[in-house]
Structure formats: structure tokens, C-alpha cells
C-alpha positions as CSV (number, residue, x, y, z in Angstrom):
1,M,-0.5,-0.2,-0.1
2,T,0.7,3.4,-0.9
3,N,0.1,6.4,1.2
4,I,-1.1,9.3,-1.5
5,T,-2.0,12.7,0.1
6,V,-4.3,15.2,-2.1
7,K,-4.3,18.8,-1.8
8,S,-6.2,22.4,-2.7
9,F,-6.0,25.7,-2.3
10,K,-9.7,27.2,-1.1
11,P,-10.1,30.0,1.2
12,T,-9.5,29.2,4.1
13,G,-6.1,27.5,4.2
14,F,-5.1,23.6,2.4
15,Y,-7.6,21.0,1.6
16,S,-5.5,17.9,3.0
17,K,-6.0,14.2,2.6
18,T,-4.1,11.1,2.9
19,F,-5.5,7.7,0.7
20,S,-3.7,4.2,0.9
21,L,-3.7,2.6,-2.7
22,D,-3.0,-0.2,-3.6
23,E,0.0,0.7,-5.7
24,R,0.0,-2.9,-8.6
25,E,-3.5,-1.8,-9.6
26,Y,-2.0,0.4,-11.4
27,E,0.5,1.1,-13.9
28,K,2.2,4.8,-13.1
29,F,2.4,7.6,-10.4
30,G,-0.1,9.1,-12.5
31,D,-2.4,6.6,-12.8
32,L,-2.0,6.0,-8.6
33,A,-2.8,9.9,-8.1
34,M,-5.0,11.0,-10.3
35,E,-7.2,7.4,-7.8
36,A,-6.1,9.8,-4.8
37,M,-7.8,12.7,-6.1
38,T,-10.6,11.7,-7.0
39,R,-12.1,10.0,-4.0
40,A,-10.8,13.3,-2.5
41,V,-13.4,15.5,-4.8
42,E,-15.8,11.8,-4.7
43,G,-15.6,13.0,-0.2
44,V,-15.3,16.0,-1.1
45,V,-18.8,16.5,-3.0
46,K,-20.8,13.8,0.2
47,E,-19.6,16.6,2.9
48,C,-20.3,19.3,0.5
49,R,-23.9,17.5,-0.2
50,E,-24.5,16.9,3.2
51,K,-23.4,20.2,4.6
52,S,-26.2,21.8,2.2
53,G,-28.4,19.7,1.9
54,S,-28.8,19.3,-1.2
55,S,-28.2,16.1,-4.0
56,S,-27.9,18.4,-6.3
57,T,-24.5,18.5,-6.7
58,T,-24.9,22.1,-9.0
59,S,-27.6,24.5,-6.3
60,R,-26.6,27.4,-5.2
61,S,-26.5,26.4,-1.2
62,F,-24.3,23.6,-2.5
63,I,-22.2,25.1,-5.0
64,K,-21.2,27.2,-2.1
65,H,-19.9,24.6,-0.5
66,F,-18.3,23.2,-2.8
67,F,-16.4,27.2,-3.3
68,I,-14.8,27.3,0.1
69,S,-14.5,23.0,0.4
70,F,-12.5,22.7,-2.9
71,G,-10.1,25.2,-4.6
72,P,-9.5,25.2,-8.9
73,L,-6.0,23.3,-8.7
74,M,-4.6,19.9,-7.2
75,W,-2.5,17.9,-6.5
76,A,-1.3,14.3,-5.1
77,F,2.4,12.9,-3.9
78,E,3.8,10.1,-2.2
79,G,4.4,11.4,1.8
80,K,7.7,11.2,1.5
81,N,7.9,13.1,-1.3
82,E,5.6,16.3,-0.6
83,S,8.7,19.2,-0.3
84,D,9.7,17.8,-3.6
85,P,7.3,19.9,-6.6
86,E,8.3,17.6,-9.2
87,A,8.2,14.5,-7.3
88,H,4.0,15.3,-7.7
89,Y,1.3,15.0,-10.1
90,T,-0.7,18.2,-10.5
91,T,-4.4,18.6,-12.4
92,L,-7.5,20.8,-12.4
93,T,-10.7,20.3,-10.1
94,E,-12.6,19.9,-13.3
95,L,-10.8,17.3,-14.2
96,A,-10.4,14.8,-11.3
97,L,-14.2,16.1,-11.2
98,R,-15.1,14.8,-14.4
99,N,-13.3,11.2,-14.1
100,A,-15.5,10.9,-10.9
101,G,-18.8,11.4,-13.0
102,Y,-19.6,14.3,-12.2
103,S,-19.4,16.3,-15.7
104,N,-21.8,19.2,-15.1
105,L,-20.0,20.1,-11.7
106,S,-16.7,20.1,-13.4
107,S,-18.7,22.3,-16.1
108,L,-19.6,25.0,-13.5
109,V,-16.5,25.1,-11.8
110,N,-14.4,25.4,-15.3
111,K,-16.8,28.3,-15.9
112,C,-16.3,30.1,-12.2
113,T,-11.9,29.2,-12.9
114,D,-12.8,31.3,-16.3
115,R,-14.5,33.5,-14.7
116,L,-12.5,34.7,-11.9
117,N,-9.4,34.7,-13.9
118,K,-11.6,37.4,-16.6
119,D,-11.8,39.2,-12.7
120,L,-8.9,39.0,-11.7
121,E,-7.5,40.5,-15.4
122,E,-9.8,43.3,-14.9
123,H,-9.6,44.1,-11.2
124,Q,-5.1,43.3,-10.7
125,D,-4.6,46.6,-9.5
126,N,-7.3,46.6,-6.9
127,L,-8.8,43.6,-6.2
128,D,-11.5,43.1,-3.4
129,I,-12.3,39.6,-3.4
130,E,-15.6,40.7,-1.8
131,E,-16.2,42.1,-5.5
132,L,-16.1,39.3,-6.7
133,D,-19.4,38.0,-8.5
134,F,-20.3,35.0,-10.0
135,E,-23.3,35.5,-11.1
136,D,-24.6,36.4,-14.8
137,E,-26.6,39.0,-15.5
138,D,-30.0,37.0,-14.1
139,G,-28.9,36.2,-10.0
140,E,-27.6,32.3,-11.0
141,L,-24.5,31.0,-10.6
142,F,-23.4,30.3,-14.3
């Protein structure tokens, strides 16, 4: 068994969880890391469903919980290799969500990430994170 730690930036620090996986079931480290990241997003989705009281991964309540629980980028590594960035496997959260079967949530994360990047570029000189708006003209989250 190999311990793979998955991390992601979130607004209040880091998401971090370690998964024990049998390395003999995977051909290469990238496959092992992707499995750990898939398990991580599955766990976060489950927690967000419970916290939000919504089974829909596109409900406003669920989305609010998801974006404070996980960031748009995630990485995985064996515990002994945390300080070596070359030994990390990194991916966009939207890809791990798609791998876990959450295509709609993956698309929403993609749109929100694009919107955030656009807002950051437009307001880079005097950025106030509270002013960023993830709703469209109709008040809907993309």
C-alpha cells in the first residue's frame, strides 16, 4: 500500500487528505495520483451534499459549500515527496470531477475559474475579493 496525499488550495487554507492505495493496481504514478484525487473530490462532494442539504451538485447551496471546501487546482504526492515539486502530480479540479462522473459540476467549475481569471485580470490593480461576482445577469450561478 502506498499513501498518497491530495492537497488543494481553498479560501481558508488547504484541503489535505491521505489515501492508501495498492500501487500494484496502477501502471504508473499518474494513474495512482488520479485515483486519489478522484476519491478526494468524491469525498468533498459527499460532504457538500450533507452540509448544503441538497443532492444537486448545481444548486446554489451546494456550490457555495463546494467553493469553500476545495480549490480549482489540486495535486497529489507520496508523503515522503511533499517537499519535491517534481514528484507531485497536478491537475485541474474540473478534470478530477469529470473523472469521478460529475460532468455538470466540472463544467461549472470551469466557467467559474474562467470568470475568476477574467475578473482578476480586469481588477488586478485594486482587487477586493468580496467584489468578485460569480452570477450572471439573471442572478444565476452560470
